[in-house]
FIVOLO-712328 format. One record per atom (N, C-alpha, C): z, x, y. Coordinates in steps of 0.02 Angstrom, whole numbers, padded with zeros to 5 digits, always signed. Layout:
<nodes>
ZXY;...
</nodes>
This chain:
<nodes>
+06249+11186-00143;+06205+11124-00121;+06258+11133-00074;+06210+11143-00027;+06237+11163+00067;+06278+11101+00104;+06328+11121+00125;+06375+11075+00152;+06375+11058+00234;+06376+10996+00247;+06375+10970+00302;+06447+10988+00338;+06449+10998+00430;+06503+11006+00463;+06550+10958+00417;+06539+10893+00417;+06572+10836+00398;+06618+10872+00324;+06598+10890+00301;+06593+10900+00258;+06689+10965+00254;+06658+10980+00299;+06735+11041+00337;+06801+11000+00361;+06830+11054+00382;+06889+11027+00437;+06858+11002+00515;+06905+10967+00540;+06866+10921+00602;+06869+10988+00651;+06819+11002+00721;+06845+11049+00748;+06811+11008+00816;+06871+11034+00886;+06858+11004+00942;+06841+11033+01003;+06823+11003+01043;+06820+11055+01098;+06856+11047+01155;+06919+11084+01167;+06960+11087+01192;+06982+11128+01258;+06938+11159+01291;+06940+11213+01346;+06849+11199+01371;+06857+11198+01423;+06777+11216+01471;+06774+11254+01509;+06726+11312+01541;+06745+11331+01630;+06646+11367+01640;+06669+11323+01703;+06608+11386+01715;+06612+11429+01765;+06537+11472+01785;+06539+11506+01841;+06486+11499+01862;+06452+11449+01954;+06410+11428+01949;+06360+11452+01941;+06313+11425+01921;+06208+11469+01903;+06197+11477+01975;+06165+11537+01983;+06158+11567+02050;+06103+11625+02031;+06066+11608+02098;+06011+11672+02107;+06031+11754+02102;+06005+11820+02068;+06033+11852+02078;+06082+11895+02118;+06148+11912+02102;+06178+11933+02156;+06195+11996+02132;+06240+12021+02188;+06278+12115+02168;+06357+12076+02105;+06356+12013+02137;+06437+11961+02059;+06396+12020+01999;+06458+12067+01981;+06466+12112+01907;+06460+12047+01861;+06433+12051+01800;+06454+12009+01762;+06512+12021+01714;+06539+12042+01728;+06612+12040+01733;+06654+12011+01755;+06628+11985+01795;+06662+11926+01870;+06650+11869+01840;+06560+11859+01819;+06547+11807+01817;+06576+11772+01742;+06603+11787+01697;+06624+11804+01621;+06693+11786+01642;+06702+11810+01675;+06803+11807+01648;+06814+11735+01720;+06775+11726+01755;+06783+11665+01801;+06771+11606+01755;+06739+11594+01703;+06722+11546+01653;+06781+11531+01591;+06770+11612+01557;+06856+11593+01522;+06919+11583+01558;+06915+11600+01607;+06994+11589+01639;+07012+11491+01661;+06944+11515+01667;+06952+11389+01703;+06931+11374+01627;+06902+11419+01571;+06927+11371+01533;+06981+11380+01480;+07006+11439+01492;+07085+11450+01451;+07132+11392+01529;+07151+11381+01575;+07173+11317+01606;+07159+11253+01583;+07104+11252+01575;+07067+11195+01574;+07110+11166+01506;+07085+11216+01453;+07143+11178+01364;+07220+11168+01390;+07238+11220+01414;+07314+11243+01440;+07329+11281+01389;+07298+11350+01373;+07293+11399+01311;+07315+11460+01380;+07325+11527+01338;+07337+11573+01360;+07293+11636+01320;+07273+11694+01341;+07218+11734+01301;+07273+11740+01227;+07300+11762+01225;+07314+11781+01167;+07301+11732+01092;+07299+11672+01103;+07312+11621+01066;+07218+11607+01061;+07182+11656+01111;+07119+11627+01078;+07111+11702+00996;+07062+11679+00948;+07074+11722+00894;+07024+11747+00861;+06930+11730+00911;+06873+11748+00904;+06833+11753+00961;+06808+11799+00967;+06747+11761+01008;+06679+11792+00993;+06607+11719+01011;+06562+11737+01017;+06526+11724+01076;+06493+11771+01079;+06471+11812+01165;+06403+11806+01182;+06371+11762+01194;+06283+11756+01205;+06264+11782+01273;+06220+11819+01261;+06193+11861+01325;+06119+11876+01290;+06090+11878+01326;+06011+11905+01302;+06001+11973+01372;+06014+11970+01401;+05992+12043+01458;+06055+12087+01463;+06096+12078+01470;+06146+12123+01462;+06143+12185+01462;+06117+12196+01372;+06110+12266+01353;+06151+12275+01316;+06169+12310+01287;+06223+12342+01206;+06298+12339+01231;+06306+12288+01187;+06384+12297+01205;+06443+12272+01256;+06409+12227+01318;+06438+12207+01334;+06520+12165+01322;+06536+12159+01269;+06567+12124+01254;+06640+12128+01297;+06679+12185+01248;+06748+12184+01266;+06747+12241+01316;+06705+12254+01335;+06717+12293+01414;+06727+12224+01472;+06717+12165+01446;+06715+12113+01508;+06794+12079+01480;+06812+12067+01408;+06856+12046+01392;+06948+12070+01380;+06912+12135+01406;+07005+12191+01383;+06994+12171+01461;+06994+12153+01514;+07021+12144+01576;+07074+12085+01560;+07070+12047+01507;+07126+11987+01503;+07173+12015+01457;+07172+12058+01412;+07224+12097+01378;+07169+12131+01316;+07193+12162+01296;+07161+12209+01229;+07218+12179+01170;+07180+12146+01122;+07221+12098+01082;+07190+12098+01017;+07149+12150+00993;+07090+12149+00943;+07073+12119+00904;+07073+12059+00954;+07022+11995+00899;+06958+12005+00899;+06894+11978+00839;+06840+12018+00836;+06784+11981+00893;+06749+12007+00897;+06715+11991+00948;+06633+11997+00924;+06580+11960+00958;+06517+11981+00916;+06463+11940+00971;+06420+11984+01004;+06359+11986+01026;+06324+11946+00997;+06288+11897+01023;+06250+11837+00989;+06182+11845+01053;+06123+11842+01004;+06058+11824+01037;+06010+11785+01015;+06009+11732+01039;+05945+11699+01012;+05891+11664+01058;+05863+11713+01104;+05836+11673+01165;+05860+11627+01178;+05829+11565+01236;+05866+11543+01267;+05907+11483+01227;+05919+11479+01157;+05967+11460+01119;+06016+11495+01112;+06021+11554+01132;+06081+11612+01129;+06181+11593+01153;+06170+11555+01201;+06217+11512+01197;+06240+11457+01152;+06190+11393+01120;+06198+11349+01079;+06193+11379+01020;+06192+11459+00995;+06225+11483+00944;+06273+11507+00929;+06294+11534+01008;+06379+11563+00991;+06399+11500+00995;+06378+11444+01002;+06438+11377+01003;+06420+11364+00945;+06394+11364+00915;+06361+11360+00805;+06434+11388+00786;+06385+11469+00799;+06450+11503+00760;+06531+11491+00779;+06549+11476+00844;+06627+11478+00849;+06656+11401+00783;+06600+11339+00819;+06626+11281+00781;+06623+11304+00695;+06573+11343+00693;+06588+11351+00593;+06626+11394+00579;+06647+11423+00612;+06724+11498+00604;+06788+11425+00585;+06757+11398+00644;+06825+11361+00664;+06851+11295+00574;+06764+11282+00579;+06784+11212+00518;+06778+11279+00449;+06763+11309+00434;+06773+11338+00357;+06872+11381+00365;+06908+11379+00401;+06969+11394+00405;+06989+11471+00431;+06935+11494+00445;+06940+11558+00458;+06970+11585+00513;+06969+11555+00585;+07014+11546+00638;+07040+11485+00649;+07090+11468+00707;+07084+11401+00738;+07079+11355+00785;+07071+11450+00848;+07036+11459+00894;+06999+11525+00914;+06934+11488+00919;+06872+11523+00936;+06839+11501+01017;+06802+11546+01031;+06780+11571+01124;+06721+11572+01099;+06658+11516+01127;+06595+11535+01146;+06589+11541+01204;+06559+11634+01242;+06542+11641+01284;+06497+11651+01321;+06448+11632+01356;+06388+11633+01385;+06374+11689+01449;+06380+11718+01475;+06351+11752+01529;+06284+11792+01538;+06231+11791+01587;+06197+11849+01592;+06164+11855+01672;+06148+11930+01685;+06109+11914+01752;+06062+11955+01728;+05977+11921+01793;+05922+11938+01774;+05917+12031+01765;+05867+12036+01718;+05860+12121+01698;+05795+12107+01687;+05756+12156+01663;+05678+12162+01641;+05689+12148+01559;+05646+12107+01516;+05677+12112+01422;+05600+12115+01405;+05606+12159+01345;+05561+12156+01290;+05561+12118+01259;+05500+12063+01228;+05512+12006+01152;+05499+12056+01097;+05555+12056+01069;+05519+12089+00978;+05443+12078+00941;+05428+12023+00959;+05366+12004+00930;+05296+12074+00946;+05317+12056+01011;+05257+12115+01062;+05257+12217+01037;+05318+12207+00982;+05337+12296+00932;+05314+12285+00891;+05296+12231+00846;+05290+12216+00790;+05230+12244+00769;+05201+12304+00795;+05152+12337+00791;+05070+12297+00755;+05056+12220+00756;+05018+12201+00731;+04985+12168+00791;+04931+12181+00782;+04848+12162+00817;+04846+12073+00831;+04849+12027+00882;+04834+11968+00861;+04766+11913+00913;+04745+11897+00938;+04716+11864+00953;+04713+11844+01014;+04777+11818+01026;+04814+11826+01099;+04848+11879+01152;+04862+11942+01083;+04869+11982+01131;+04963+11973+01141;+04918+11984+01228;+04979+11959+01275;+04986+11879+01267;+05051+11877+01271;+05109+11819+01253;+05067+11776+01322;+05045+11706+01293;+05032+11667+01341;+05098+11628+01373;+05070+11634+01409;+05140+11627+01520;+05172+11565+01473;+05231+11533+01457;+05277+11503+01451;+05253+11414+01502;+05243+11431+01580;+05203+11378+01621;+05152+11357+01595;+05097+11405+01561;+05044+11394+01531;+05048+11342+01488;+05077+11349+01441;+05093+11321+01361;+05126+11243+01395;+05174+11242+01428;+05176+11193+01452;+05140+11142+01500;+05116+11168+01517;+05059+11118+01564;+05001+11094+01530;+04964+11150+01481;+04917+11104+01425;+04974+11043+01397;+05020+11058+01367;+05081+11013+01324;+05068+10946+01372;+05076+10961+01437;+05074+10893+01486;+05001+10876+01520;+04951+10914+01509;+04885+10878+01490;+04891+10839+01434;+04899+10854+01387;+04896+10834+01321;+04905+10765+01324;+04982+10777+01336;+05008+10705+01353;+05003+10649+01406;+04968+10669+01451;+04966+10631+01485;+04913+10595+01474;+04853+10648+01429;+04759+10617+01406;+04806+10554+01346;+04852+10556+01311;+04874+10530+01249;+04895+10463+01274;+04963+10465+01344;+05007+10415+01340;+04988+10392+01456;+04922+10401+01482;+04914+10372+01523;+04960+10393+01552;+05017+10461+01567;+05061+10493+01612;+05016+10505+01671;+05034+10508+01733;+04997+10546+01769;+05046+10613+01805;+05013+10644+01876;+05053+10687+01902;+05122+10685+01925;+05128+10612+01965;+05198+10557+01992;+05258+10581+01923;+05220+10546+01885;+05264+10527+01806;+05295+10621+01794;+05264+10665+01775;+05300+10712+01786;+05360+10726+01827;+05320+10733+01894;+05367+10721+01945;+05411+10707+01947;+05426+10609+01923;+05501+10588+01941;+05548+10638+01883;+05536+10659+01835;+05571+10696+01787;+05631+10745+01845;+05614+10785+01870;+05613+10837+01916;+05674+10802+02009;+05625+10735+01994;+05671+10688+02063;+05745+10690+02031;+05712+10669+01976;+05820+10625+01940;+05831+10681+01942;+05802+10755+01912;+05878+10797+01912;+05883+10844+01964;+05849+10849+02009;+05900+10873+02038;+05927+10825+02097;+05895+10763+02071;+05959+10720+02128;+06025+10713+02069;+06060+10748+02025;+06092+10744+01983;+06130+10833+01995;+06077+10850+02000;+06103+10943+02026;+06161+10942+02085;+06110+10889+02114;+06146+10899+02158;+06196+10867+02181;+06246+10843+02150;+06315+10829+02134;+06336+10872+02069;+06341+10924+02055;+06373+10958+01996;+06375+11034+02056;+06429+11051+02039;+06466+11111+02108;+06447+11149+02078;+06407+11158+02004;+06413+11224+01937;+06316+11233+01970;+06278+11201+01990;+06204+11204+01977;+06184+11253+02029;+06128+11284+02014;+06105+11335+02038;+06057+11296+02122;+06051+11245+02084;+05980+11225+02128;+06034+11143+02178;+06069+11159+02212;+06102+11098+02230;+06069+11032+02290;+06025+11037+02297;+05991+10968+02360;+05925+10939+02297;+05940+10846+02335;+05902+10817+02305;+05852+10815+02337;+05781+10801+02299;+05691+10814+02310;+05671+10752+02297;+05640+10719+02361;+05615+10667+02355;+05554+10687+02312;+05503+10605+02295;+05420+10636+02255;+05402+10667+02291;+05382+10673+02334;+05341+10691+02393;+05324+10759+02410;+05417+10793+02393;+05413+10860+02387;+05390+10885+02321;+05398+10855+02264;+05407+10891+02203;+05311+10905+02214;+05288+10850+02219;+05199+10849+02207;+05153+10878+02243;+05193+10896+02286;+05135+10909+02328;+05149+10989+02349;+05188+11000+02325;+05189+11095+02338;+05126+11119+02293;+05108+11170+02338;+05066+11218+02238;+05069+11214+02190;+05041+11184+02137;+05058+11200+02061;+05042+11265+02057;+05108+11289+01992;+05093+11325+01954;+05068+11328+01914;+05045+11295+01858;+04987+11265+01824;+04992+11220+01810;+04913+11181+01803;+04894+11112+01792;+04949+11076+01842;+04998+11014+01815;+05027+10949+01847;+05073+11004+01869;+05104+11053+01838;+05174+11087+01831;+05170+11107+01920;+05241+11092+01965;+05241+11129+02028;+05295+11186+02030;+05321+11209+02088;+05400+11250+02048;+05454+11230+02055;+05454+11164+02070;+05520+11110+02066;+05526+11082+02009;+05462+11070+01961;+05450+11064+01909;+05486+11103+01846;+05470+11176+01861;+05483+11231+01839;+05573+11262+01856;+05609+11278+01777;+05672+11287+01783;+05688+11366+01799;+05737+11365+01883;+05750+11430+01886;+05790+11474+01855;+05773+11543+01832;+05796+11586+01790;+05837+11635+01836;+05927+11627+01830;+05980+11661+01871;+06025+11685+01839;+06090+11707+01883;+06121+11719+01819;+06182+11655+01823;+06247+11679+01792;+06302+11634+01766;+06356+11646+01718;+06402+11595+01694;+06436+11581+01655;+06436+11524+01626;+06447+11505+01569;+06501+11465+01545;+06539+11470+01481;+06580+11461+01475;+06622+11464+01401;+06657+11405+01381;+06672+11381+01302;+06693+11342+01277;+06732+11372+01217;+06804+11345+01210;+06868+11337+01171;+06830+11272+01137;+06856+11309+01063;+06853+11263+01009;+06906+11282+00962;+06938+11212+00930;+07008+11244+00894;+07017+11167+00837;+07039+11198+00805;+07040+11130+00722;+07108+11081+00780;+07113+11033+00745;+07204+10976+00739;+07223+11014+00722;+07242+11045+00678;+07300+11108+00683;+07330+11145+00751;+07285+11182+00774;+07302+11214+00833;+07307+11191+00889;+07276+11112+00902;+07285+11048+00967;+07367+11018+00958;+07392+11030+00889;+07468+10997+00869;+07507+11070+00892;+07484+11122+00864;+07511+11176+00881;+07542+11216+00963;+07483+11192+00971;+07502+11202+01064;+07531+11143+01089;+07496+11106+01079;+07554+11024+01112;+07473+11018+01168;+07427+11041+01135;+07372+10990+01174;+07360+10918+01189;+07321+10910+01230;+07304+10828+01211;+07239+10801+01200;+07258+10785+01145;+07188+10750+01094;+07146+10723+01132;+07159+10672+01190;+07119+10623+01227;+07063+10674+01264;+07110+10746+01277;+07041+10774+01311;+07006+10810+01278;+06983+10788+01194;+06959+10844+01157;+06902+10797+01106;+06863+10809+01126;+06825+10773+01084;+06791+10806+01038;+06767+10782+00972;+06749+10806+00911;+06678+10860+00905;+06674+10920+00866;+06598+10904+00889;+06585+10870+00797;+06536+10822+00787;+06510+10780+00736;+06465+10845+00694;+06412+10874+00727;+06345+10900+00710;+06367+10984+00753;+06337+11033+00716;+06282+11081+00723;+06222+11084+00693;+06169+11059+00712;+06099+11106+00665;+06085+11146+00685;+06034+11187+00663;+05985+11243+00678;+05905+11238+00645;+05872+11238+00670;+05797+11249+00630;+05750+11298+00664;+05720+11330+00621;+05652+11327+00672;+05601+11324+00631;+05551+11350+00679;+05489+11316+00664;+05448+11326+00606;+05423+11292+00603;+05375+11276+00499;+05298+11270+00522;+05262+11279+00494;+05174+11263+00513;+05161+11206+00519;+05141+11170+00558;+05127+11096+00616;+05065+11087+00599;+05044+11039+00614;+04965+11016+00608;+04936+11024+00678;+04891+11049+00695;+04848+11073+00746;+04857+11014+00810;+04873+11064+00868;+04889+11035+00917;+04939+10987+00927;+04984+10987+00883;+05056+10956+00860;+05106+10959+00902;+05101+11019+00960;+05175+11029+00986;+05219+11078+00957;+05222+11091+00927;+05254+11128+00880;+05343+11123+00940;+05360+11118+00990;+05418+11133+01026;+05454+11060+01030;+05432+10995+01022;+05446+10927+01004;+05437+10927+00909;+05386+10953+00896;+05397+10932+00807;+05487+10955+00786;+05471+11015+00801;+05552+11054+00797;+05594+11026+00803;+05606+11009+00865;+05658+10949+00901;+05667+10881+00871;+05620+10858+00830;+05623+10810+00803;+05640+10804+00750;+05631+10867+00698;+05665+10889+00659;+05735+10893+00655;+05748+10933+00719;+05832+10956+00717;+05890+10914+00716;+05853+10858+00767;+05886+10799+00801;+05904+10736+00750;+05832+10744+00709;+05845+10678+00632;+05907+10739+00603;+05903+10797+00607;+05933+10824+00525;+06046+10826+00582;+06038+10820+00635;+06104+10800+00672;+06114+10745+00669;+06082+10705+00687;+06087+10623+00673;+06137+10616+00616;+06114+10641+00573;+06119+10625+00475;+06174+10656+00455;+06181+10734+00499;+06268+10774+00483;+06308+10716+00501;+06298+10689+00598;+06344+10660+00601;+06358+10573+00600;+06321+10555+00549;+06320+10482+00546;+06308+10477+00600;+06275+10470+00653;+06271+10440+00711;+06175+10411+00722;+06162+10361+00760;+06099+10347+00785;+06061+10380+00845;+06003+10372+00886;+05996+10380+00941;+06017+10315+00981;+06034+10271+00943;+06058+10223+00994;+06135+10214+01007;+06162+10264+00969;+06249+10281+00987;+06252+10332+01055;+06193+10378+01066;+06210+10412+01121;+06209+10380+01172;+06270+10419+01227;+06278+10372+01301;+06227+10448+01350;+06240+10512+01337;+06237+10571+01370;+06185+10625+01326;+06146+10642+01366;+06088+10679+01329;+06078+10759+01393;+06096+10807+01346;+06078+10878+01391;+06034+10909+01363;+05972+10911+01382;+05915+10938+01345;+05860+10983+01395;+05807+11016+01330;+05800+11068+01373;+05733+11061+01416;+05753+11054+01464;+05708+11043+01499;+05673+11114+01559;+05637+11152+01522;+05640+11204+01563;+05589+11184+01619;+05524+11150+01594;+05489+11099+01637;+05487+11019+01614;+05453+11010+01667;+05461+10954+01690;+05457+10900+01620;+05374+10936+01586;+05335+10872+01532;+05412+10879+01491;+05462+10919+01463;+05489+10928+01380;+05539+10853+01390;+05554+10861+01465;+05599+10783+01450;+05577+10727+01420;+05492+10711+01450;+05456+10666+01411;+05451+10662+01344;+05424+10731+01324;+05414+10744+01251;+05481+10731+01215;+05508+10745+01237;+05578+10747+01197;+05637+10703+01184;+05618+10653+01246;+05662+10570+01234;+05643+10538+01189;+05564+10553+01173;+05520+10520+01144;+05548+10537+01053;+05535+10612+01059;+05547+10631+00978;+05631+10620+00968;+05664+10607+01017;+05723+10604+00996;+05738+10535+00992;+05697+10486+00979;+05699+10421+00960;+05750+10369+01022;+05743+10387+01077;+05776+10381+01150;+05715+10332+01157;+05676+10319+01155;+05616+10273+01158;+05537+10281+01154;+05501+10247+01120;+05459+10221+01069;+05389+10288+01100;+05365+10308+01073;+05297+10361+01086;+05279+10343+01132;+05241+10378+01195;+05215+10383+01244;+05236+10338+01297;+05319+10309+01265;+05347+10259+01327;+05406+10298+01396;+05402+10356+01356;+05460+10420+01414;+05456+10401+01493;+05388+10380+01503;+05368+10435+01573;+05382+10328+01598;+05360+10291+01566;+05405+10208+01597;+05465+10190+01570;+05502+10221+01554;+05582+10224+01531;+05601+10271+01593;+05568+10326+01626;+05604+10339+01643;+05590+10321+01701;+05536+10297+01763;+05540+10240+01821;+05563+10185+01811;+05585+10166+01763;+05631+10105+01738;+05708+10114+01800;+05721+10204+01748;+05785+10201+01769;+05833+10219+01696;+05773+10202+01632;+05814+10187+01596;+05880+10265+01564;+05821+10310+01585;+05881+10424+01598;+05908+10423+01647;+05940+10371+01680;+05979+10402+01763;+06045+10381+01755;+06090+10424+01742;+06147+10413+01755;+06177+10344+01807;+06195+10288+01746;+06207+10244+01736;+06164+10197+01696;+06129+10209+01697;+06074+10188+01655;+06076+10184+01564;+06031+10182+01531;+06042+10146+01439;+06077+10204+01424;+06030+10283+01449;+06055+10339+01407;+06059+10396+01495;+06098+10441+01499;+06114+10462+01547;+06070+10524+01510;+06012+10582+01548;+05962+10616+01542;+05994+10693+01584;+06021+10733+01560;+06043+10807+01605;+06080+10780+01668;+06115+10722+01639;+06169+10720+01718;+06166+10788+01746;+06177+10826+01710;+06203+10906+01758;+06149+10919+01807;+06077+10909+01802;+06001+10925+01831;+05970+10944+01799;+06011+10973+01723;+05958+11004+01682;+05950+11075+01675;+05892+11084+01626;+05879+11150+01670;+05846+11153+01730;+05832+11111+01728;+05777+11118+01789;+05807+11124+01862;+05861+11089+01872;+05906+11113+01938;+05989+11150+01930;+05999+11151+01876;+06074+11156+01849;+06052+11247+01855;+06005+11241+01813;+05980+11312+01806;+05957+11348+01750;+05960+11404+01731;+05929+11435+01648;+05938+11518+01651;+06027+11522+01671;+06017+11594+01666;+06031+11640+01591;+05991+11593+01536;+05963+11589+01472;+06039+11597+01423;+06083+11687+01390;+06153+11656+01386;+06165+11613+01407;+06193+11599+01443;+06240+11544+01451;+06216+11464+01468;+06168+11445+01440;+06111+11377+01476;+06135+11348+01392;+06154+11332+01343;+06179+11303+01294;+06267+11301+01309;+06288+11329+01319;+06361+11318+01329;+06357+11297+01404;+06315+11282+01464;+06325+11235+01489;+06339+11160+01485;+06274+11183+01441;+06267+11109+01420;+06344+11036+01401;+06336+11112+01338;+06418+11053+01326;+06474+11067+01353;+06482+11100+01424;+06562+11108+01451;+06520+11013+01494;+06435+11012+01508;+06444+10955+01552;+06450+10900+01486;+06446+10900+01442;+06441+10851+01400;+06522+10812+01364;+06559+10888+01377;+06643+10888+01355;+06647+10845+01422;+06648+10859+01460;+06676+10808+01539;+06647+10756+01550;+06566+10742+01504;+06576+10658+01509;+06612+10627+01496;+06622+10656+01409;+06648+10625+01384;+06752+10613+01380;+06743+10635+01445;+06807+10654+01462;+06824+10593+01508;+06765+10580+01548;+06766+10531+01631;+06798+10573+01667;+06772+10651+01650;+06800+10678+01710;+06716+10713+01744;+06687+10700+01763;+06614+10709+01791;+06585+10680+01826;+06659+10675+01875;+06646+10645+01942;+06587+10636+01963;+06572+10636+02007;+06488+10595+02036;+06453+10587+02018;+06442+10635+01951;+06391+10636+01898;+06413+10583+01843;+06499+10580+01821;+06506+10533+01769;+06470+10452+01770;+06435+10471+01719;+06399+10421+01664;+06457+10359+01649;+06441+10294+01650;+06511+10246+01625;+06520+10228+01568;+06566+10240+01541;+06584+10234+01466;+06551+10302+01427;+06554+10352+01438;+06519+10412+01415;+06558+10405+01349;+06552+10421+01290;+06579+10409+01216;+06539+10461+01174;+06469+10475+01153;+06440+10499+01129;+06382+10535+01150;+06398+10611+01143;+06344+10662+01186;+06296+10713+01130;+06240+10720+01177;+06208+10761+01128;+06149+10794+01169;+06174+10876+01140;+06146+10940+01161;+06116+10964+01150;+06059+10987+01186;+05978+11012+01118;+05969+11065+01174;+05941+11105+01132;+05897+11202+01159;+05838+11210+01113;+05792+11226+01123;+05760+11253+01106;+05735+11337+01123;+05733+11386+01091;+05711+11454+01095;+05644+11494+01076;+05607+11542+01111;+05556+11605+01092;+05576+11602+01018;+05524+11558+00982;+05526+11596+00911;+05501+11562+00863;+05498+11520+00882;+05527+11473+00877;+05589+11439+00869;+05625+11413+00895;+05726+11393+00866;+05734+11346+00894;+05779+11283+00876;+05777+11236+00907;+05857+11224+00891;+05920+11215+00905;+05996+11202+00904;+06015+11135+00945;+06034+11088+00901;+06069+11030+00910;+06119+11020+00901;+06192+10991+00942;+06259+10966+00937;+06267+10916+00974;+06301+10864+00928;+06319+10803+00926;+06393+10797+00953;+06416+10779+01019;+06511+10769+01015;+06525+10698+01021;+06586+10668+00983;+06596+10604+01015;+06678+10613+01042;+06708+10577+01104;+06760+10588+01091;+06807+10515+01057;+06852+10533+01014;+06853+10475+00976;+06925+10449+00991;+06962+10478+01053;+07027+10442+01068;+07012+10392+01096;
</nodes>
């Protein structure tokens, strides 16, 4: 019988670090990654030789970039593995590190995400099979159609989708690691020429470059290295699923999210009502409304009304994407899921500064990737 994470030994986030997400620059990927790792080590109070394994998430750097980056910290001979799982690459690297520590293989593991913009090819385009759509439907078209369907079913209009962007850009303006750090008005969001359907540019995430690092450790390592357990939220669940065959027009992104989140709730032994902060895959504004409903954070069809009422603001009933989300913090692919975890960890430690959601104790990170895949993690500060 498959074991849940709760059946293995506890795993804790002990250190987090970031390099700001930004537009493409001449900054070497090595600089991006080392900045995040050094920050995570300093945050944890660890030194590089105490790290026992590495899982490096990247979609665009090419073959074998990991050791040539991390050797600048010292060639310690530890195992390193490159992880690619589309937008969920960082989330998958985090899951791998968590499971390795939970299983007892290592006591301290690093999950690192680094990417720089580059041309890419989807594997499915090389499968040698012809399909009706041939060229893949553009992501913004897919989500514009979902927005149209959601609006028809719920009564939501263009302003309701734009409010997601207004909230998240306001949060991103308070985040020193965000690519977009400017608050926007509803008029600025909604009056721009649309990309597709209701979606305007500020309702679509920027894809840039950056890095995020998370160090996880066992309770034994926390004691052995003299770390402060009050700054080490526990990973209660780490779930991963891929899409099934769903009913036509049901929206596989939302259906897959609901299945994965429900599995995470069961594994963690928590309910939606216990969540204080959520970082979710809001590559397009409509996604936030779809996912908060499927996560059980509000009733189906009520997402736009709850958003307008402030339920998802920092200081509201549950803070959704206090980092700014993908819309404002950005979506550099490999680091994105790990950037979510760094935000959750800071929130649960009460260290998120201007973005702090009062009394945050339990947080959820959610990512969807092409394939489709979905990963969900739930963390709690038990101190």
